[in-house]
TORKOL-4160 file (C-alpha; in steps of 0.2 Angstrom, whole numbers, padded with zeros to 4 digits, m for minus):
227
<pt num="1" X="m0120" Y="m0035" Z="m0047"/>
<pt num="2" X="m0101" Y="m0036" Z="m0048"/>
<pt num="3" X="m0093" Y="m0025" Z="m0034"/>
<pt num="4" X="m0077" Y="m0017" Z="m0038"/>
<pt num="5" X="m0062" Y="m0021" Z="m0026"/>
<pt num="6" X="m0055" Y="m0006" Z="m0017"/>
<pt num="7" X="m0037" Y="m0008" Z="m0011"/>
<pt num="8" X="m0029" Y="0005" Z="0000"/>
<pt num="9" X="m0011" Y="0004" Z="0007"/>
<pt num="10" X="m0004" Y="0022" Z="0010"/>
<pt num="11" X="0006" Y="0033" Z="0021"/>
<pt num="12" X="0003" Y="0052" Z="0022"/>
<pt num="13" X="0011" Y="0065" Z="0034"/>
<pt num="14" X="m0002" Y="0079" Z="0037"/>
<pt num="15" X="0006" Y="0091" Z="0049"/>
<pt num="16" X="0009" Y="0082" Z="0066"/>
<pt num="17" X="m0003" Y="0068" Z="0060"/>
<pt num="18" X="0003" Y="0053" Z="0051"/>
<pt num="19" X="m0009" Y="0041" Z="0042"/>
<pt num="20" X="m0003" Y="0024" Z="0039"/>
<pt num="21" X="m0018" Y="0013" Z="0033"/>
<pt num="22" X="m0020" Y="m0003" Z="0024"/>
<pt num="23" X="m0036" Y="m0012" Z="0019"/>
<pt num="24" X="m0046" Y="m0020" Z="0005"/>
<pt num="25" X="m0064" Y="m0021" Z="0003"/>
<pt num="26" X="m0076" Y="m0028" Z="m0010"/>
<pt num="27" X="m0091" Y="m0022" Z="0001"/>
<pt num="28" X="m0106" Y="m0013" Z="m0007"/>
<pt num="29" X="m0103" Y="0000" Z="0007"/>
<pt num="30" X="m0086" Y="0001" Z="0015"/>
<pt num="31" X="m0088" Y="0011" Z="0031"/>
<pt num="32" X="m0073" Y="0021" Z="0038"/>
<pt num="33" X="m0077" Y="0022" Z="0057"/>
<pt num="34" X="m0068" Y="0031" Z="0071"/>
<pt num="35" X="m0067" Y="0046" Z="0082"/>
<pt num="36" X="m0063" Y="0064" Z="0075"/>
<pt num="37" X="m0045" Y="0064" Z="0070"/>
<pt num="38" X="m0044" Y="0046" Z="0066"/>
<pt num="39" X="m0040" Y="0049" Z="0048"/>
<pt num="40" X="m0056" Y="0045" Z="0039"/>
<pt num="41" X="m0058" Y="0060" Z="0029"/>
<pt num="42" X="m0039" Y="0060" Z="0024"/>
<pt num="43" X="m0042" Y="0042" Z="0017"/>
<pt num="44" X="m0057" Y="0048" Z="0006"/>
<pt num="45" X="m0047" Y="0063" Z="0000"/>
<pt num="46" X="m0033" Y="0051" Z="m0005"/>
<pt num="47" X="m0045" Y="0040" Z="m0014"/>
<pt num="48" X="m0053" Y="0055" Z="m0023"/>
<pt num="49" X="m0035" Y="0061" Z="m0028"/>
<pt num="50" X="m0037" Y="0077" Z="m0019"/>
<pt num="51" X="m0021" Y="0074" Z="m0010"/>
<pt num="52" X="m0007" Y="0062" Z="m0014"/>
<pt num="53" X="0001" Y="0048" Z="m0003"/>
<pt num="54" X="0019" Y="0050" Z="0002"/>
<pt num="55" X="0020" Y="0031" Z="0000"/>
<pt num="56" X="0009" Y="0017" Z="m0006"/>
<pt num="57" X="m0004" Y="0012" Z="m0018"/>
<pt num="58" X="m0023" Y="0014" Z="m0021"/>
<pt num="59" X="m0032" Y="0004" Z="m0034"/>
<pt num="60" X="m0051" Y="0002" Z="m0038"/>
<pt num="61" X="m0054" Y="m0015" Z="m0046"/>
<pt num="62" X="m0040" Y="m0017" Z="m0060"/>
<pt num="63" X="m0036" Y="0002" Z="m0061"/>
<pt num="64" X="m0021" Y="0009" Z="m0051"/>
<pt num="65" X="m0025" Y="0026" Z="m0045"/>
<pt num="66" X="m0010" Y="0030" Z="m0036"/>
<pt num="67" X="0007" Y="0020" Z="m0035"/>
<pt num="68" X="0021" Y="0031" Z="m0028"/>
<pt num="69" X="0034" Y="0017" Z="m0033"/>
<pt num="70" X="0029" Y="0019" Z="m0051"/>
<pt num="71" X="0025" Y="0038" Z="m0051"/>
<pt num="72" X="0007" Y="0035" Z="m0054"/>
<pt num="73" X="m0006" Y="0048" Z="m0049"/>
<pt num="74" X="m0022" Y="0049" Z="m0058"/>
<pt num="75" X="m0029" Y="0066" Z="m0057"/>
<pt num="76" X="m0046" Y="0068" Z="m0048"/>
<pt num="77" X="m0056" Y="0072" Z="m0063"/>
<pt num="78" X="m0051" Y="0056" Z="m0072"/>
<pt num="79" X="m0055" Y="0044" Z="m0057"/>
<pt num="80" X="m0074" Y="0043" Z="m0060"/>
<pt num="81" X="m0077" Y="0045" Z="m0042"/>
<pt num="82" X="m0091" Y="0055" Z="m0034"/>
<pt num="83" X="m0089" Y="0064" Z="m0018"/>
<pt num="84" X="m0103" Y="0070" Z="m0007"/>
<pt num="85" X="m0098" Y="0082" Z="0007"/>
<pt num="86" X="m0106" Y="0084" Z="0024"/>
<pt num="87" X="m0112" Y="0102" Z="0019"/>
<pt num="88" X="m0119" Y="0097" Z="0001"/>
<pt num="89" X="m0110" Y="0111" Z="m0008"/>
<pt num="90" X="m0123" Y="0114" Z="m0021"/>
<pt num="91" X="m0122" Y="0129" Z="m0032"/>
<pt num="92" X="m0134" Y="0142" Z="m0025"/>
<pt num="93" X="m0137" Y="0151" Z="m0041"/>
<pt num="94" X="m0143" Y="0135" Z="m0050"/>
<pt num="95" X="m0159" Y="0126" Z="m0049"/>
<pt num="96" X="m0160" Y="0108" Z="m0042"/>
<pt num="97" X="m0162" Y="0102" Z="m0060"/>
<pt num="98" X="m0146" Y="0112" Z="m0065"/>
<pt num="99" X="m0137" Y="0106" Z="m0050"/>
<pt num="100" X="m0140" Y="0087" Z="m0053"/>
<pt num="101" X="m0135" Y="0089" Z="m0071"/>
<pt num="102" X="m0119" Y="0098" Z="m0067"/>
<pt num="103" X="m0108" Y="0082" Z="m0065"/>
<pt num="104" X="m0114" Y="0075" Z="m0082"/>
<pt num="105" X="m0110" Y="0091" Z="m0091"/>
<pt num="106" X="m0093" Y="0093" Z="m0083"/>
<pt num="107" X="m0089" Y="0075" Z="m0088"/>
<pt num="108" X="m0095" Y="0078" Z="m0106"/>
<pt num="109" X="m0108" Y="0063" Z="m0105"/>
<pt num="110" X="m0123" Y="0063" Z="m0116"/>
<pt num="111" X="m0140" Y="0066" Z="m0107"/>
<pt num="112" X="m0147" Y="0049" Z="m0101"/>
<pt num="113" X="m0166" Y="0052" Z="m0098"/>
<pt num="114" X="m0168" Y="0035" Z="m0090"/>
<pt num="115" X="m0154" Y="0037" Z="m0078"/>
<pt num="116" X="m0161" Y="0055" Z="m0073"/>
<pt num="117" X="m0178" Y="0048" Z="m0070"/>
<pt num="118" X="m0172" Y="0033" Z="m0060"/>
<pt num="119" X="m0161" Y="0045" Z="m0049"/>
<pt num="120" X="m0174" Y="0058" Z="m0047"/>
<pt num="121" X="m0187" Y="0044" Z="m0042"/>
<pt num="122" X="m0174" Y="0035" Z="m0031"/>
<pt num="123" X="m0171" Y="0050" Z="m0021"/>
<pt num="124" X="m0188" Y="0057" Z="m0022"/>
<pt num="125" X="m0183" Y="0075" Z="m0028"/>
<pt num="126" X="m0195" Y="0077" Z="m0043"/>
<pt num="127" X="m0205" Y="0090" Z="m0034"/>
<pt num="128" X="m0189" Y="0100" Z="m0030"/>
<pt num="129" X="m0182" Y="0102" Z="m0047"/>
<pt num="130" X="m0186" Y="0120" Z="m0050"/>
<pt num="131" X="m0181" Y="0126" Z="m0033"/>
<pt num="132" X="m0165" Y="0134" Z="m0028"/>
<pt num="133" X="m0154" Y="0127" Z="m0014"/>
<pt num="134" X="m0159" Y="0141" Z="m0002"/>
<pt num="135" X="m0177" Y="0134" Z="m0003"/>
<pt num="136" X="m0172" Y="0117" Z="0003"/>
<pt num="137" X="m0170" Y="0109" Z="0020"/>
<pt num="138" X="m0154" Y="0101" Z="0025"/>
<pt num="139" X="m0160" Y="0083" Z="0021"/>
<pt num="140" X="m0166" Y="0089" Z="0004"/>
<pt num="141" X="m0150" Y="0097" Z="0000"/>
<pt num="142" X="m0141" Y="0081" Z="0004"/>
<pt num="143" X="m0152" Y="0071" Z="m0007"/>
<pt num="144" X="m0149" Y="0083" Z="m0022"/>
<pt num="145" X="m0130" Y="0082" Z="m0019"/>
<pt num="146" X="m0132" Y="0063" Z="m0020"/>
<pt num="147" X="m0142" Y="0064" Z="m0036"/>
<pt num="148" X="m0128" Y="0076" Z="m0043"/>
<pt num="149" X="m0115" Y="0063" Z="m0039"/>
<pt num="150" X="m0124" Y="0048" Z="m0046"/>
<pt num="151" X="m0128" Y="0057" Z="m0063"/>
<pt num="152" X="m0109" Y="0059" Z="m0065"/>
<pt num="153" X="m0109" Y="0040" Z="m0068"/>
<pt num="154" X="m0096" Y="0036" Z="m0054"/>
<pt num="155" X="m0087" Y="0020" Z="m0052"/>
<pt num="156" X="m0086" Y="0024" Z="m0033"/>
<pt num="157" X="m0096" Y="0036" Z="m0022"/>
<pt num="158" X="m0088" Y="0044" Z="m0007"/>
<pt num="159" X="m0099" Y="0050" Z="0007"/>
<pt num="160" X="m0090" Y="0060" Z="0020"/>
<pt num="161" X="m0102" Y="0061" Z="0036"/>
<pt num="162" X="m0117" Y="0064" Z="0025"/>
<pt num="163" X="m0128" Y="0065" Z="0040"/>
<pt num="164" X="m0116" Y="0075" Z="0051"/>
<pt num="165" X="m0124" Y="0092" Z="0049"/>
<pt num="166" X="m0142" Y="0086" Z="0051"/>
<pt num="167" X="m0152" Y="0086" Z="0067"/>
<pt num="168" X="m0160" Y="0069" Z="0073"/>
<pt num="169" X="m0176" Y="0072" Z="0064"/>
<pt num="170" X="m0168" Y="0076" Z="0047"/>
<pt num="171" X="m0156" Y="0061" Z="0049"/>
<pt num="172" X="m0171" Y="0050" Z="0051"/>
<pt num="173" X="m0179" Y="0057" Z="0036"/>
<pt num="174" X="m0163" Y="0054" Z="0025"/>
<pt num="175" X="m0158" Y="0037" Z="0031"/>
<pt num="176" X="m0171" Y="0027" Z="0021"/>
<pt num="177" X="m0164" Y="0036" Z="0005"/>
<pt num="178" X="m0146" Y="0030" Z="0009"/>
<pt num="179" X="m0152" Y="0013" Z="0012"/>
<pt num="180" X="m0161" Y="0013" Z="m0005"/>
<pt num="181" X="m0145" Y="0020" Z="m0013"/>
<pt num="182" X="m0136" Y="0006" Z="m0006"/>
<pt num="183" X="m0148" Y="m0007" Z="m0012"/>
<pt num="184" X="m0154" Y="0000" Z="m0029"/>
<pt num="185" X="m0141" Y="0012" Z="m0036"/>
<pt num="186" X="m0128" Y="m0002" Z="m0040"/>
<pt num="187" X="m0113" Y="0010" Z="m0036"/>
<pt num="188" X="m0101" Y="0005" Z="m0022"/>
<pt num="189" X="m0099" Y="0017" Z="m0009"/>
<pt num="190" X="m0086" Y="0023" Z="0005"/>
<pt num="191" X="m0095" Y="0030" Z="0020"/>
<pt num="192" X="m0087" Y="0040" Z="0033"/>
<pt num="193" X="m0095" Y="0041" Z="0050"/>
<pt num="194" X="m0091" Y="0041" Z="0069"/>
<pt num="195" X="m0109" Y="0035" Z="0073"/>
<pt num="196" X="m0109" Y="0016" Z="0076"/>
<pt num="197" X="m0128" Y="0015" Z="0073"/>
<pt num="198" X="m0127" Y="0023" Z="0056"/>
<pt num="199" X="m0113" Y="0010" Z="0051"/>
<pt num="200" X="m0124" Y="m0004" Z="0057"/>
<pt num="201" X="m0138" Y="0002" Z="0046"/>
<pt num="202" X="m0128" Y="0006" Z="0030"/>
<pt num="203" X="m0111" Y="m0003" Z="0030"/>
<pt num="204" X="m0107" Y="m0020" Z="0022"/>
<pt num="205" X="m0089" Y="m0019" Z="0027"/>
<pt num="206" X="m0081" Y="m0009" Z="0041"/>
<pt num="207" X="m0064" Y="m0002" Z="0043"/>
<pt num="208" X="m0060" Y="0004" Z="0060"/>
<pt num="209" X="m0047" Y="0018" Z="0062"/>
<pt num="210" X="m0038" Y="0025" Z="0077"/>
<pt num="211" X="m0024" Y="0038" Z="0077"/>
<pt num="212" X="m0022" Y="0035" Z="0058"/>
<pt num="213" X="m0020" Y="0017" Z="0058"/>
<pt num="214" X="m0033" Y="0002" Z="0054"/>
<pt num="215" X="m0036" Y="m0007" Z="0071"/>
<pt num="216" X="m0050" Y="m0018" Z="0064"/>
<pt num="217" X="m0058" Y="m0023" Z="0048"/>
<pt num="218" X="m0073" Y="m0034" Z="0044"/>
<pt num="219" X="m0092" Y="m0035" Z="0046"/>
<pt num="220" X="m0102" Y="m0024" Z="0057"/>
<pt num="221" X="m0098" Y="m0035" Z="0072"/>
<pt num="222" X="m0081" Y="m0026" Z="0074"/>
<pt num="223" X="m0091" Y="m0010" Z="0079"/>
<pt num="224" X="m0092" Y="m0006" Z="0097"/>
<pt num="225" X="m0109" Y="m0012" Z="0105"/>
<pt num="226" X="m0123" Y="0000" Z="0106"/>
<pt num="227" X="m0126" Y="0010" Z="0122"/>
């Protein structure tokens, strides 16, 4: 599998906080690691196109998504980037089946029964398809959110603290699915976390952030040691 190169070199002022980050990664899972307020979510929002850099460039493989010097800003809906938030953000009035089909319909893609079956099996959500989000556990909601993002056929998947709202038991339940997603889904990911153990289990390239700046980049050996 060819992994697309992600290149980020941006500056962004957000209130009293200034983000000035530069890194490149061709890892299957690029981990953005740092304490709360380090700038991790700001970077994924920039990659998603939800906010624009004040200066700099963002590129995914050969496609320039942002380049302030040339006035380029590809809008979010044209970036082919999936975004899974900490709180899943499913549509409460839709069934699981309708939720996971939402991204495909909004992008105007033809139905792909093979991809649907593969995704449902990958995330083990077949028995949930006729339920509503209110009938799901936190871990189940996150798996459905992952399925919805995957079926939108993204070139890149952004995971912003996907385990952050779960208790330890639910985290242990969903971790194998994230590992399976990394190994079998063939979609490069950017994972936001402040948990070094999560990063060790999932990331193939780590970008450490502190105060809006990159302080280290490389393999999981750049992470602080386990306690």
